[in-house]
C-alpha positions as CSV (number, residue, x, y, z in Angstrom):
1,M,-33.5,19.0,116.4
2,V,-35.5,20.2,113.2
3,S,-33.6,19.7,109.8
4,L,-34.6,22.6,107.2
5,T,-34.8,20.8,104.0
6,P,-35.7,22.8,100.7
7,L,-39.4,23.5,99.8
8,S,-40.5,20.5,97.3
9,I,-42.9,20.7,95.3
10,N,-46.3,17.9,96.3
11,P,-45.9,15.8,92.8
12,S,-49.8,15.0,93.5
13,I,-51.2,18.6,93.4
14,P,-51.1,20.2,89.5
15,H,-48.1,22.8,89.6
16,H,-49.1,25.5,86.9
17,P,-46.5,27.4,85.4
18,Q,-47.2,31.1,86.3
19,V,-47.9,32.5,83.0
20,A,-48.2,36.3,81.9
21,P,-50.8,38.5,82.6
22,K,-52.5,40.1,79.2
23,Y,-53.0,43.4,79.3
24,T,-55.6,45.1,76.6
25,Y,-53.9,48.6,75.4
26,T,-56.7,50.9,74.6
27,S,-55.5,53.5,70.9
28,L,-55.2,57.9,71.7
29,N,-58.2,58.8,70.0
30,H,-60.2,56.3,72.3
31,L,-59.2,57.9,75.6
32,K,-62.0,58.4,78.1
33,N,-62.6,60.7,80.7
34,G,-61.9,58.7,84.6
35,S,-61.2,56.3,82.4
36,V,-57.9,54.0,83.5
37,V,-55.9,52.5,80.4
38,N,-52.9,50.9,79.8
39,L,-51.7,52.3,76.5
40,Y,-48.2,52.1,74.5
41,G,-47.0,55.7,72.9
42,A,-44.5,57.6,70.6
43,V,-42.4,60.8,73.0
44,K,-43.6,64.3,71.0
45,F,-42.2,66.3,73.7
46,F,-40.3,66.0,77.3
47,K,-39.3,68.3,80.2
48,P,-36.8,65.4,81.9
49,P,-36.8,65.5,86.0
50,Y,-37.2,69.3,87.8
51,L,-38.6,69.3,91.7
52,S,-42.3,71.1,91.7
53,K,-43.1,73.6,93.9
54,G,-43.8,71.1,96.5
55,T,-41.4,68.2,97.6
56,D,-42.0,65.5,94.5
57,F,-39.7,65.1,91.0
58,C,-42.2,65.9,88.4
59,T,-41.8,65.8,84.2
60,V,-44.4,66.1,81.2
61,V,-44.6,64.1,77.9
62,S,-46.7,64.1,75.4
63,I,-47.0,60.8,73.4
64,V,-49.0,60.6,69.6
65,D,-49.9,57.1,68.6
66,Q,-50.6,55.5,64.7
67,S,-54.1,56.9,65.1
68,S,-52.4,60.5,65.7
69,A,-54.2,61.5,68.5
70,K,-51.7,63.6,71.7
71,L,-51.8,63.1,74.7
72,V,-50.3,65.5,77.6
73,C,-49.1,63.6,81.0
74,S,-48.1,64.8,83.9
75,F,-46.3,62.5,86.4
76,F,-44.9,63.5,90.2
77,K,-42.9,60.9,91.9
78,A,-41.3,61.2,95.3
79,V,-37.6,59.9,93.9
80,K,-36.5,60.8,90.8
81,D,-35.8,58.2,89.7
82,A,-39.5,56.4,89.8
83,L,-40.3,58.1,87.1
84,P,-41.2,57.0,83.2
85,Q,-36.8,57.1,81.8
86,I,-37.2,59.6,78.8
87,Y,-33.6,60.3,76.8
88,R,-34.5,61.4,73.3
89,I,-37.9,62.3,71.9
90,G,-39.0,59.6,69.6
91,D,-38.8,57.6,72.3
92,I,-41.5,54.8,72.8
93,V,-43.0,54.9,75.8
94,R,-45.4,51.8,77.8
95,F,-47.4,53.2,80.4
96,H,-50.2,50.8,83.1
97,R,-52.6,51.9,84.8
98,I,-52.6,55.5,84.0
99,K,-55.7,57.8,84.6
100,V,-57.7,60.4,81.6
101,I,-59.2,63.0,82.9
102,L,-61.3,65.7,80.7
103,M,-59.4,69.8,81.0
104,D,-61.1,72.0,78.2
105,F,-62.2,69.4,76.2
106,K,-58.7,67.7,76.3
107,P,-58.6,64.6,78.0
108,Y,-54.8,64.0,80.3
109,G,-52.7,61.6,81.6
110,T,-51.4,61.5,85.4
111,S,-50.8,58.2,87.6
112,G,-53.2,56.3,89.5
113,P,-52.5,53.9,92.3
114,G,-50.1,51.0,90.5
115,F,-49.8,52.3,87.9
116,A,-46.0,51.4,86.2
117,S,-43.7,52.4,82.8
118,L,-41.7,51.1,80.3
119,T,-39.4,52.9,77.9
120,F,-37.2,52.0,75.1
121,D,-35.2,53.8,72.6
122,G,-37.2,54.8,69.6
123,N,-34.6,53.3,66.3
124,I,-35.3,51.1,64.6
125,G,-32.1,47.8,64.9
126,S,-32.0,49.7,68.4
127,P,-32.1,46.2,70.9
128,V,-35.6,46.2,72.6
129,I,-34.4,47.1,76.5
130,P,-37.3,47.9,78.5
131,R,-36.0,51.3,81.1
132,T,-38.5,50.8,84.8
133,S,-37.1,51.6,87.7
134,S,-40.2,48.8,88.5
135,K,-38.7,45.4,90.1
136,T,-41.2,43.3,88.2
137,F,-43.0,44.2,84.5
138,S,-43.8,41.5,81.8
139,F,-42.6,41.5,78.3
140,T,-44.1,39.4,75.7
141,D,-43.4,38.9,72.0
142,E,-46.2,40.7,71.4
143,D,-45.3,43.6,73.4
144,R,-42.0,43.7,70.7
145,K,-44.0,44.0,68.0
146,I,-45.8,46.7,69.7
147,V,-42.5,48.7,69.9
148,E,-40.9,47.6,66.9
149,D,-44.1,48.8,65.1
150,L,-44.4,52.1,66.0
151,R,-40.2,52.8,65.9
152,I,-41.0,52.4,61.7
153,W,-44.4,54.4,62.1
154,V,-41.7,57.2,64.3
155,A,-39.6,56.9,61.4
156,S,-41.9,57.5,58.6
157,N,-43.9,60.6,60.0
158,L,-40.3,63.2,60.3
159,F,-40.4,63.7,63.9
160,S,-39.4,67.1,65.0
161,L,-35.6,66.0,66.7
162,P,-34.0,69.3,68.0
163,P,-30.1,69.0,67.4
164,M,-27.9,67.1,69.5
165,K,-24.5,68.8,68.8
166,K,-20.8,68.3,69.8
167,L,-18.9,69.9,70.8
168,C,-16.8,70.8,68.3
169,D,-19.8,70.8,65.9
170,I,-21.3,74.8,68.1
171,Q,-21.4,77.8,67.3
172,P,-23.4,80.7,68.7
173,S,-25.5,81.3,69.0
174,M,-27.6,78.6,69.6
175,F,-29.9,76.1,71.8
176,F,-29.3,72.8,71.6
177,E,-28.7,69.1,73.3
178,F,-25.1,67.8,74.1
179,T,-24.3,65.1,75.7
180,G,-21.4,64.4,78.0
181,Q,-19.4,63.6,80.8
182,L,-19.5,64.8,83.6
183,I,-15.5,65.7,84.7
184,G,-16.3,68.4,87.8
185,K,-18.5,70.6,89.8
186,A,-19.4,72.7,92.6
187,K,-21.3,75.4,93.5
188,V,-21.7,79.1,92.2
189,D,-23.6,80.5,94.3
190,G,-27.1,80.3,95.6
191,S,-28.0,80.0,92.4
192,S,-26.0,78.6,90.1
193,Y,-23.9,75.7,89.4
194,L,-21.3,74.6,87.7
195,L,-20.8,71.3,86.4
196,K,-17.2,70.5,83.8
197,I,-18.2,67.8,80.9
198,W,-16.1,66.5,77.9
199,D,-17.5,64.7,75.0
200,G,-14.4,63.3,73.7
201,T,-14.1,66.4,71.3
202,K,-12.4,70.1,70.8
203,C,-14.4,73.9,71.2
204,P,-13.3,75.4,68.2
205,F,-14.0,78.7,70.3
206,P,-12.6,79.5,73.4
207,S,-15.2,79.2,76.1
208,W,-15.1,80.7,79.6
209,N,-13.5,79.6,82.9
210,V,-15.6,80.0,85.4
211,F,-13.5,81.3,89.0
212,V,-14.5,79.0,91.6
213,K,-11.8,77.9,94.6
214,E,-10.0,75.2,94.2
215,E,-10.8,72.9,97.4
216,D,-15.0,73.8,96.3
217,L,-14.0,71.8,93.1
218,E,-15.7,68.3,93.2
219,G,-13.8,65.4,90.9
220,D,-10.4,64.3,90.0
221,G,-7.4,66.9,89.9
222,S,-5.5,64.8,87.5
223,L,-8.0,64.2,84.8
224,L,-9.6,68.2,85.8
225,R,-5.9,68.9,85.1
226,R,-5.7,66.4,82.0
227,L,-9.3,67.5,79.9
228,K,-8.5,70.7,80.6
229,Y,-8.5,71.8,77.3
230,L,-11.6,69.5,76.0
231,T,-13.7,70.7,79.3
232,V,-16.0,72.8,78.7
233,D,-17.6,75.0,81.9
234,V,-21.8,74.8,81.9
235,V,-23.5,76.6,84.1
236,A,-27.1,76.0,85.4
237,Y,-29.5,78.1,86.8
238,D,-31.9,78.4,89.7
239,N,-34.1,75.2,89.1
240,H,-31.4,73.1,87.5
241,V,-29.9,73.3,90.6
242,H,-31.2,70.8,92.9
243,V,-30.5,67.9,90.3
244,A,-26.4,70.0,89.4
245,K,-25.9,69.0,92.6
246,L,-27.0,65.2,93.1
247,L,-25.2,64.8,90.0
248,K,-22.4,62.0,90.7
249,I,-18.9,62.7,88.9
250,G,-17.6,59.9,85.3
251,Q,-21.5,60.4,85.0
252,F,-23.3,60.5,81.7
253,I,-25.6,63.5,81.6
254,S,-27.5,64.6,78.1
255,M,-28.3,68.2,79.6
256,Y,-31.7,69.9,76.7
257,N,-31.8,72.7,75.6
258,M,-28.9,73.9,76.6
259,H,-27.5,77.7,75.5
260,V,-24.4,78.4,73.9
261,K,-23.3,83.1,73.5
262,T,-20.7,84.9,72.7
263,H,-19.6,86.8,75.7
264,S,-17.0,89.9,76.4
265,S,-14.1,88.9,78.9
266,E,-13.0,91.5,81.1
267,N,-10.5,91.8,78.7
268,G,-11.8,92.0,75.3
269,R,-11.6,89.0,74.4
270,D,-14.7,86.8,73.3
271,V,-15.4,83.7,74.5
272,I,-18.6,81.9,74.2
273,Q,-20.5,80.5,77.6
274,F,-22.8,77.8,77.9
275,L,-25.6,77.8,79.7
276,L,-28.2,76.0,81.2
277,H,-30.8,79.4,81.9
278,G,-34.0,78.1,84.9
279,G,-36.8,77.7,83.6
280,T,-38.5,74.0,81.6
281,G,-40.2,75.6,79.2
282,H,-38.8,74.3,75.4
283,G,-37.7,70.8,77.4
284,R,-35.4,72.5,79.0
285,G,-33.4,69.9,81.8
286,I,-31.0,67.7,82.5
287,A,-30.8,64.0,82.3
288,V,-28.6,61.1,83.7
289,L,-28.6,58.3,80.9
290,P,-27.8,55.0,81.4
291,E,-24.6,52.8,80.5
292,N,-25.9,51.3,78.0
293,H,-27.8,53.6,76.5
294,P,-26.3,54.4,72.2
295,D,-25.5,57.9,72.6
296,I,-22.8,56.6,75.7
297,I,-21.1,53.6,73.7
298,E,-20.1,55.3,71.2
299,L,-19.0,59.1,73.9
300,K,-16.7,55.4,74.8
301,L,-15.2,54.6,71.3
């Protein structure tokens, strides 16, 4: 019988501890056509992942750095979670092996072979915890300093952040960014989808109740009844329907460029509607936030 024993290190063979690879990062004002580079930047604009005209998910992100140069990037992946996990303007990103191409005399970025990304919260003092779908990655003290320096630069350069509102603060008519918890969902028709959301506060106006059959509504019935006067009905249209279908009850989500407007109901009473229009203009879309995101921690308090 052959016995199996744990693999041991031969003391006669020199053992060298694994050393993190050394990466060189290129400033955005030094990008060259056709190059494959590593870079850091702060998010100036982004579109949450959406289904492209093909079968892949797509995201668009515009980044800047201390050189004040800008780079617009487009990424396509078969799996949505494999795209850069960006949730806010001002987030810090690290892109490895990004390919630079020149279009209309401007550099554009796209994912090259072996492309990998990390994303960090852009707020000074927040934990430096990378968001990524990669199972392995390197992150050194030098990387940490780059992230913290970019955070300071972002804070001092007054990024134009979209208004983020709680339900208790909304006013019709406005477009805003909203974070809340998904309590219920249902298909309305082929081009629209209902999401029942709450954020722990109460909307100060009577809101539109979208009619769907009770058996078509996903969610915990007792919780839906208990939160009936705290949830609002958000209707997502067109390209957002596919993403809405994939959402799971209980998830915390952010909706970008959501529209709230006044609507006259059949009984003549004015109510407000929450709408996520079709298209991706102005960064319109939906993103699922991780459990450790600062906005979720605040909602849970």
